[in-house]
MOPAC internal coordinates of N, CA, C and O (Angstrom, degrees):
PM7 1SCF
backbone

  N    0.0000 0     0.00 0     0.00 0    0    0    0
  C    1.5258 1     0.00 0     0.00 0    1    0    0
  C    1.5046 1   101.92 1     0.00 0    2    1    0
  O    1.2310 1   121.38 1   -49.49 1    3    2    1
  N    1.3929 1   114.96 1   130.51 1    3    2    1
  C    1.4498 1   119.92 1   178.63 1    5    3    2
  C    1.4905 1   112.13 1   -75.62 1    6    5    3
  O    1.2310 1   118.16 1   -13.06 1    7    6    5
  N    1.3469 1   121.11 1   166.94 1    7    6    5
  C    1.4321 1   125.51 1   175.56 1    9    7    6
  C    1.4650 1   114.61 1   -55.95 1   10    9    7
  O    1.2310 1   122.37 1   138.33 1   11   10    9
  N    1.4279 1   113.06 1   -41.67 1   11   10    9
  C    1.5000 1   120.39 1   179.60 1   13   11   10
  C    1.5234 1   112.65 1   -63.44 1   14   13   11
  O    1.2310 1   121.72 1   141.86 1   15   14   13
  N    1.3800 1   114.32 1   -38.14 1   15   14   13
  C    1.4818 1   117.35 1   176.58 1   17   15   14
  C    1.5118 1   113.56 1   -67.11 1   18   17   15
  O    1.2310 1   121.66 1   144.06 1   19   18   17
  N    1.3292 1   114.42 1   -35.94 1   19   18   17
  C    1.4481 1   120.57 1  -179.46 1   21   19   18
  C    1.4922 1   114.04 1   -65.51 1   22   21   19
  O    1.2310 1   119.81 1   148.66 1   23   22   21
  N    1.3375 1   117.98 1   -31.34 1   23   22   21
  C    1.4481 1   123.32 1  -173.95 1   25   23   22
  C    1.5151 1   110.42 1   -96.81 1   26   25   23
  O    1.2310 1   117.76 1   173.64 1   27   26   25
  N    1.2899 1   121.87 1    -6.36 1   27   26   25
  C    1.4443 1   124.10 1   173.54 1   29   27   26
  C    1.5217 1   108.65 1   -69.15 1   30   29   27
  O    1.2310 1   120.87 1   -33.18 1   31   30   29
  N    1.2979 1   115.94 1   146.82 1   31   30   29
  C    1.4075 1   121.26 1  -176.80 1   33   31   30
  C    1.6578 1   108.76 1   -69.03 1   34   33   31
  O    1.2310 1   121.18 1   -29.36 1   35   34   33
  N    1.2775 1   115.35 1   150.64 1   35   34   33
  C    1.4067 1   120.57 1  -178.86 1   37   35   34
  C    1.5289 1   108.46 1   -73.83 1   38   37   35
  O    1.2310 1   120.99 1   -45.97 1   39   38   37
  N    1.4040 1   115.71 1   134.03 1   39   38   37
  C    1.4542 1   121.97 1  -176.36 1   41   39   38
  C    1.5159 1   107.63 1  -125.93 1   42   41   39
  O    1.2310 1   121.62 1   -18.51 1   43   42   41
  N    1.3376 1   114.51 1   161.49 1   43   42   41
  C    1.4471 1   121.33 1   175.08 1   45   43   42
  C    1.5100 1   109.81 1   -57.98 1   46   45   43
  O    1.2310 1   121.82 1   -49.65 1   47   46   45
  N    1.3338 1   114.12 1   130.35 1   47   46   45
  C    1.5065 1   119.26 1  -174.19 1   49   47   46
  C    1.4932 1   113.75 1   104.32 1   50   49   47
  O    1.2310 1   118.30 1   163.03 1   51   50   49
  N    1.2918 1   120.85 1   -16.97 1   51   50   49
  C    1.3932 1   126.35 1  -175.18 1   53   51   50
  C    1.6011 1   109.69 1   -75.91 1   54   53   51
  O    1.2310 1   119.95 1   -31.93 1   55   54   53
  N    1.3013 1   117.71 1   148.07 1   55   54   53
  C    1.5022 1   121.84 1   170.39 1   57   55   54
  C    1.4382 1   108.23 1   -90.19 1   58   57   55
  O    1.2310 1   120.39 1   -47.47 1   59   58   57
  N    1.3427 1   116.87 1   132.53 1   59   58   57
  C    1.4889 1   121.74 1  -175.02 1   61   59   58
  C    1.5512 1   112.12 1  -132.52 1   62   61   59
  O    1.2310 1   120.83 1    -9.97 1   63   62   61
  N    1.2681 1   116.01 1   170.03 1   63   62   61
  C    1.4283 1   122.45 1   172.61 1   65   63   62
  C    1.5427 1   104.50 1  -143.53 1   66   65   63
  O    1.2310 1   121.91 1   -15.34 1   67   66   65
  N    1.3266 1   113.95 1   164.66 1   67   66   65
  C    1.4564 1   116.90 1   172.97 1   69   67   66
  C    1.4749 1   111.46 1   -71.94 1   70   69   67
  O    1.2310 1   120.81 1   -42.04 1   71   70   69
  N    1.3377 1   116.06 1   137.96 1   71   70   69
  C    1.5168 1   119.01 1   174.60 1   73   71   70
  C    1.5256 1   110.85 1   -59.86 1   74   73   71
  O    1.2310 1   119.18 1   -42.38 1   75   74   73
  N    1.3471 1   119.17 1   137.62 1   75   74   73
  C    1.4322 1   123.72 1  -178.25 1   77   75   74
  C    1.5915 1   108.33 1   -60.45 1   78   77   75
  O    1.2310 1   120.37 1   144.32 1   79   78   77
  N    1.3360 1   116.89 1   -35.68 1   79   78   77
  C    1.4947 1   119.87 1  -176.71 1   81   79   78
  C    1.5385 1   106.51 1   -64.56 1   82   81   79
  O    1.2310 1   117.55 1   143.35 1   83   82   81
  N    1.3087 1   122.26 1   -36.65 1   83   82   81
  C    1.3622 1   123.20 1  -174.84 1   85   83   82
  C    1.4907 1   109.85 1   -69.76 1   86   85   83
  O    1.2310 1   121.14 1   137.07 1   87   86   85
  N    1.3439 1   115.43 1   -42.93 1   87   86   85
  C    1.4959 1   118.86 1  -179.47 1   89   87   86
  C    1.5261 1   107.85 1   -70.24 1   90   89   87
  O    1.2310 1   118.74 1   143.50 1   91   90   89
  N    1.2808 1   120.00 1   -36.50 1   91   90   89
  C    1.4068 1   119.71 1   176.28 1   93   91   90
  C    1.5602 1   118.14 1   -64.91 1   94   93   91
  O    1.2310 1   122.55 1   140.31 1   95   94   93
  N    1.3359 1   112.73 1   -39.69 1   95   94   93
  C    1.3557 1   121.55 1   177.25 1   97   95   94
  C    1.6191 1   113.44 1   -62.45 1   98   97   95
  O    1.2310 1   122.54 1   137.75 1   99   98   97
  N    1.3791 1   112.75 1   -42.25 1   99   98   97
  C    1.4082 1   119.19 1  -179.82 1  101   99   98
  C    1.5027 1   114.70 1   -83.96 1  102  101   99
  O    1.2310 1   119.84 1   173.83 1  103  102  101
  N    1.3498 1   117.91 1    -6.17 1  103  102  101
  C    1.4434 1   122.16 1  -179.24 1  105  103  102
  C    1.5413 1   114.62 1    75.01 1  106  105  103
  O    1.2310 1   120.37 1  -154.80 1  107  106  105
  N    1.2953 1   116.89 1    25.20 1  107  106  105
  C    1.5290 1   127.05 1   179.56 1  109  107  106
  C    1.4678 1   109.25 1   -92.56 1  110  109  107
  O    1.2310 1   119.80 1   -95.20 1  111  110  109
  N    1.3339 1   117.99 1    84.80 1  111  110  109
  C    1.4716 1   118.68 1  -179.28 1  113  111  110
  C    1.5678 1   112.58 1  -107.17 1  114  113  111
  O    1.2310 1   120.08 1  -149.88 1  115  114  113
  N    1.2236 1   117.46 1    30.12 1  115  114  113
  C    1.5004 1   118.30 1  -178.71 1  117  115  114
  C    1.4732 1   109.61 1   -79.84 1  118  117  115
  O    1.2310 1   120.07 1   -35.32 1  119  118  117
  N    1.2791 1   117.48 1   144.68 1  119  118  117
  C    1.4466 1   123.47 1  -179.02 1  121  119  118
  C    1.4667 1   114.39 1   -55.01 1  122  121  119
  O    1.2310 1   120.63 1   142.87 1  123  122  121
  N    1.3786 1   116.40 1   -37.13 1  123  122  121
  C    1.4754 1   122.32 1   179.04 1  125  123  122
  C    1.4568 1   109.98 1   -60.48 1  126  125  123
  O    1.2310 1   117.01 1   134.46 1  127  126  125
  N    1.3226 1   123.29 1   -45.54 1  127  126  125
  C    1.4579 1   122.17 1   177.48 1  129  127  126
  C    1.4060 1   114.17 1   -71.84 1  130  129  127
  O    1.2310 1   118.89 1   142.81 1  131  130  129
  N    1.3521 1   119.72 1   -37.19 1  131  130  129
  C    1.5064 1   117.73 1   179.65 1  133  131  130
  C    1.4986 1   114.63 1   -67.84 1  134  133  131
  O    1.2310 1   120.37 1   153.71 1  135  134  133
  N    1.3054 1   116.90 1   -26.29 1  135  134  133
  C    1.4427 1   120.55 1   178.21 1  137  135  134
  C    1.5341 1   115.94 1  -103.75 1  138  137  135
  O    1.2310 1   121.57 1   176.26 1  139  138  137
  N    1.2050 1   114.60 1    -3.74 1  139  138  137
  C    1.5426 1   120.67 1  -174.80 1  141  139  138
  C    1.5412 1   108.24 1   -62.81 1  142  141  139
  O    1.2310 1   120.24 1   -41.79 1  143  142  141
  N    1.4158 1   117.14 1   138.21 1  143  142  141
  C    1.4316 1   123.02 1   173.25 1  145  143  142
  C    1.4830 1   107.77 1  -122.21 1  146  145  143
  O    1.2310 1   118.72 1   -36.39 1  147  146  145
  N    1.2437 1   120.04 1   143.61 1  147  146  145
  C    1.4223 1   123.51 1   175.71 1  149  147  146
  C    1.5204 1   115.72 1  -138.25 1  150  149  147
  O    1.2310 1   120.56 1   -17.65 1  151  150  149
  N    1.3024 1   116.54 1   162.35 1  151  150  149
  C    1.4976 1   125.08 1  -179.88 1  153  151  150
  C    1.4678 1   106.87 1  -116.94 1  154  153  151
  O    1.2310 1   122.25 1   -53.48 1  155  154  153
  N    1.4044 1   113.31 1   126.52 1  155  154  153
  C    1.4501 1   118.87 1   178.98 1  157  155  154
  C    1.4569 1   105.65 1   -75.34 1  158  157  155
  O    1.2310 1   119.62 1   -60.16 1  159  158  157
  N    1.4068 1   118.34 1   119.84 1  159  158  157
  C    1.4401 1   126.99 1  -174.12 1  161  159  158
  C    1.5377 1   112.03 1  -104.85 1  162  161  159
  O    1.2310 1   119.45 1   165.44 1  163  162  161
  N    1.2925 1   118.66 1   -14.56 1  163  162  161
  C    1.5050 1   118.35 1   177.92 1  165  163  162
  C    1.5486 1   110.19 1   179.35 1  166  165  163
  O    1.2310 1   122.32 1    -4.54 1  167  166  165
  N    1.3258 1   113.16 1   175.46 1  167  166  165
  C    1.4358 1   124.57 1   179.08 1  169  167  166
  C    1.5777 1   109.49 1  -101.72 1  170  169  167
  O    1.2310 1   122.80 1   -33.23 1  171  170  169
  N    1.2781 1   112.24 1   146.77 1  171  170  169
  C    1.5443 1   120.55 1   174.98 1  173  171  170
  C    1.5193 1   107.31 1  -125.05 1  174  173  171
  O    1.2310 1   119.81 1   -76.99 1  175  174  173
  N    1.3473 1   117.97 1   103.01 1  175  174  173
  C    1.4151 1   116.29 1   178.03 1  177  175  174
  C    1.4778 1   116.21 1   -83.25 1  178  177  175
  O    1.2310 1   121.95 1   -44.25 1  179  178  177
  N    1.2929 1   113.86 1   135.75 1  179  178  177
  C    1.4821 1   122.82 1   173.88 1  181  179  178
  C    1.5161 1   109.85 1  -117.28 1  182  181  179
  O    1.2310 1   119.71 1   -11.45 1  183  182  181
  N    1.2867 1   118.15 1   168.55 1  183  182  181
  C    1.5708 1   116.70 1  -172.51 1  185  183  182
  C    1.4848 1   108.92 1   -59.86 1  186  185  183
  O    1.2310 1   116.79 1   143.39 1  187  186  185
  N    1.3506 1   123.71 1   -36.61 1  187  186  185
  C    1.4854 1   119.74 1  -174.91 1  189  187  186
  C    1.4926 1   114.47 1  -115.90 1  190  189  187
  O    1.2310 1   119.25 1  -175.78 1  191  190  189
  N    1.2793 1   119.03 1     4.22 1  191  190  189
  C    1.4523 1   120.83 1   178.18 1  193  191  190
  C    1.5870 1   110.65 1  -164.44 1  194  193  191
  O    1.2310 1   122.27 1   -12.83 1  195  194  193
  N    1.2793 1   113.26 1   167.17 1  195  194  193
  C    1.5308 1   121.28 1   174.54 1  197  195  194
  C    1.4947 1   109.52 1  -116.87 1  198  197  195
  O    1.2310 1   123.52 1   -49.25 1  199  198  197
  N    1.3334 1   110.86 1   130.75 1  199  198  197
  C    1.4366 1   118.56 1   179.26 1  201  199  198
  C    1.5009 1   108.86 1  -108.77 1  202  201  199
  O    1.2310 1   120.99 1   -12.40 1  203  202  201
  N    1.4381 1   115.71 1   167.60 1  203  202  201
  C    1.4504 1   119.66 1   177.43 1  205  203  202
  C    1.4859 1   109.27 1  -102.07 1  206  205  203
  O    1.2310 1   120.11 1   -31.85 1  207  206  205
  N    1.3591 1   117.39 1   148.15 1  207  206  205
  C    1.4338 1   125.29 1   162.90 1  209  207  206
  C    1.4832 1   106.38 1   -95.01 1  210  209  207
  O    1.2310 1   122.81 1   -56.81 1  211  210  209
  N    1.3643 1   112.21 1   123.19 1  211  210  209
  C    1.5158 1   118.05 1  -179.01 1  213  211  210
  C    1.5308 1   109.77 1  -117.55 1  214  213  211
  O    1.2310 1   120.58 1   -40.51 1  215  214  213
  N    1.3777 1   116.49 1   139.49 1  215  214  213
  C    1.4858 1   122.10 1   174.00 1  217  215  214
  C    1.5429 1   102.50 1  -104.37 1  218  217  215
  O    1.2310 1   118.40 1   -62.51 1  219  218  217
  N    1.3647 1   120.65 1   117.49 1  219  218  217
  C    1.3749 1   124.40 1  -178.93 1  221  219  218
  C    1.5416 1   113.30 1   -88.96 1  222  221  219
  O    1.2310 1   119.87 1   -14.19 1  223  222  221
  N    1.2857 1   117.84 1   165.81 1  223  222  221
  C    1.4688 1   121.83 1   177.53 1  225  223  222
  C    1.5570 1   106.77 1   -97.71 1  226  225  223
  O    1.2310 1   118.75 1  -171.00 1  227  226  225
  N    1.3686 1   119.98 1     9.00 1  227  226  225
  C    1.4423 1   125.34 1   175.44 1  229  227  226
  C    1.4813 1   108.58 1  -135.32 1  230  229  227
  O    1.2310 1   118.93 1   -39.43 1  231  230  229
  N    1.3447 1   119.65 1   140.57 1  231  230  229
  C    1.5402 1   118.99 1   176.43 1  233  231  230
  C    1.5232 1   112.84 1   -68.81 1  234  233  231
  O    1.2310 1   122.11 1   -14.34 1  235  234  233
  N    1.3346 1   113.56 1   165.66 1  235  234  233
  C    1.4406 1   119.14 1   170.65 1  237  235  234
  C    1.5735 1   119.70 1    78.15 1  238  237  235
  O    1.2310 1   120.58 1  -177.82 1  239  238  237
  N    1.3041 1   116.50 1     2.18 1  239  238  237
  C    1.4657 1   119.62 1  -178.62 1  241  239  238
  C    1.5775 1   105.29 1   -96.73 1  242  241  239
  O    1.2310 1   120.80 1   -38.88 1  243  242  241
  N    1.3377 1   116.07 1   141.12 1  243  242  241
  C    1.4489 1   121.28 1  -177.41 1  245  243  242
  C    1.5986 1   106.43 1   -57.51 1  246  245  243
  O    1.2310 1   122.07 1   -33.48 1  247  246  245
  N    1.3233 1   113.64 1   146.52 1  247  246  245
  C    1.4481 1   120.74 1  -173.13 1  249  247  246
  C    1.5173 1   115.12 1  -105.17 1  250  249  247
  O    1.2310 1   119.20 1   165.69 1  251  250  249
  N    1.3881 1   119.13 1   -14.31 1  251  250  249
  C    1.3453 1   124.61 1  -178.72 1  253  251  250
  C    1.5590 1   110.11 1  -119.50 1  254  253  251
  O    1.2310 1   120.49 1   -68.89 1  255  254  253
  N    1.2993 1   116.66 1   111.11 1  255  254  253
  C    1.4760 1   125.43 1  -167.84 1  257  255  254
  C    1.4920 1   111.50 1  -132.86 1  258  257  255
  O    1.2310 1   121.09 1   -28.64 1  259  258  257
  N    1.3000 1   115.52 1   151.36 1  259  258  257
  C    1.4293 1   124.71 1   174.99 1  261  259  258
  C    1.5705 1   111.34 1   -77.33 1  262  261  259
  O    1.2310 1   119.26 1   -27.91 1  263  262  261
  N    1.2478 1   119.01 1   152.09 1  263  262  261
  C    1.4728 1   120.65 1   178.86 1  265  263  262
  C    1.5722 1   110.50 1   -59.61 1  266  265  263
  O    1.2310 1   119.79 1   148.92 1  267  266  265
  N    1.2605 1   118.01 1   -31.08 1  267  266  265
  C    1.4531 1   124.09 1  -177.47 1  269  267  266
  C    1.5851 1   112.79 1   -69.24 1  270  269  267
  O    1.2310 1   121.94 1   163.36 1  271  270  269
  N    1.3609 1   113.89 1   -16.64 1  271  270  269
  C    1.4494 1   117.63 1  -177.33 1  273  271  270
  C    1.5518 1   110.31 1   -89.03 1  274  273  271
  O    1.2310 1   121.80 1   168.74 1  275  274  273
  N    1.2603 1   114.16 1   -11.26 1  275  274  273
  C    1.5574 1   118.13 1  -166.26 1  277  275  274
  C    1.5948 1   110.36 1  -119.15 1  278  277  275
  O    1.2310 1   121.69 1   -17.63 1  279  278  277
  N    1.3457 1   114.37 1   162.37 1  279  278  277
  C    1.4386 1   119.17 1   176.33 1  281  279  278
  C    1.5210 1   103.83 1  -145.70 1  282  281  279
  O    1.2310 1   123.70 1   -22.52 1  283  282  281
  N    1.3674 1   110.52 1   157.48 1  283  282  281
  C    1.4947 1   116.30 1   176.86 1  285  283  282
  C    1.5563 1   109.08 1   -68.28 1  286  285  283
  O    1.2310 1   120.33 1   -26.04 1  287  286  285
  N    1.3470 1   116.97 1   153.96 1  287  286  285
  C    1.3789 1   121.32 1   170.96 1  289  287  286
  C    1.4954 1   111.18 1  -110.27 1  290  289  287
  O    1.2310 1   121.26 1   -47.25 1  291  290  289
  N    1.2950 1   115.20 1   132.75 1  291  290  289
  C    1.4680 1   118.27 1   177.96 1  293  291  290
  C    1.5239 1   113.10 1   -60.10 1  294  293  291
  O    1.2310 1   121.61 1   -42.95 1  295  294  293
  N    1.2981 1   114.53 1   137.05 1  295  294  293
  C    1.4787 1   116.69 1   178.38 1  297  295  294
  C    1.5768 1   110.95 1   -68.76 1  298  297  295
  O    1.2310 1   120.02 1   -35.84 1  299  298  297
  N    1.2887 1   117.57 1   144.16 1  299  298  297
  C    1.4453 1   122.69 1   179.31 1  301  299  298
  C    1.4911 1   112.68 1   -52.88 1  302  301  299
  O    1.2310 1   119.89 1   -48.72 1  303  302  301
  N    1.2600 1   117.82 1   131.28 1  303  302  301
  C    1.4929 1   121.89 1   173.77 1  305  303  302
  C    1.4815 1   113.42 1   -73.04 1  306  305  303
  O    1.2310 1   120.65 1   -43.13 1  307  306  305
  N    1.3295 1   116.36 1   136.87 1  307  306  305
  C    1.3865 1   119.08 1   177.24 1  309  307  306
  C    1.5049 1   112.56 1   -81.59 1  310  309  307
  O    1.2310 1   117.55 1   -41.65 1  311  310  309
  N    1.2639 1   122.26 1   138.35 1  311  310  309
  C    1.4369 1   123.35 1   177.57 1  313  311  310
  C    1.5515 1   110.66 1   -78.15 1  314  313  311
  O    1.2310 1   122.90 1   -41.29 1  315  314  313
  N    1.2576 1   112.05 1   138.71 1  315  314  313
  C    1.5043 1   116.08 1   177.96 1  317  315  314
  C    1.5395 1   108.49 1   -75.27 1  318  317  315
  O    1.2310 1   121.96 1   -41.86 1  319  318  317
  N    1.4166 1   113.86 1   138.14 1  319  318  317
  C    1.4682 1   120.58 1  -178.64 1  321  319  318
  C    1.5217 1   108.19 1   -72.18 1  322  321  319
  O    1.2310 1   120.11 1   -43.97 1  323  322  321
  N    1.3742 1   117.40 1   136.03 1  323  322  321
  C    1.3914 1   119.78 1   179.54 1  325  323  322
  C    1.5604 1   111.46 1   -97.44 1  326  325  323
  O    1.2310 1   120.10 1   180.00 1  327  326  325

């Protein structure tokens, strides 16, 4: 993922993960959360902010999160054919 892609705002359809800083601050060091990947499926408007609805690849993870809690995930690199 290029630097420009990393700094673009998260949008519906993006693949995301929890920010490491958020997990560290909350003391959530479980392997499931560190490796969890989610897809932003919608927006949830609140009076003073807009949150994301995220569908995760693991059960039990909160599904409505603020943009500050998430980061983009790099797309998997394709292997070169030998």
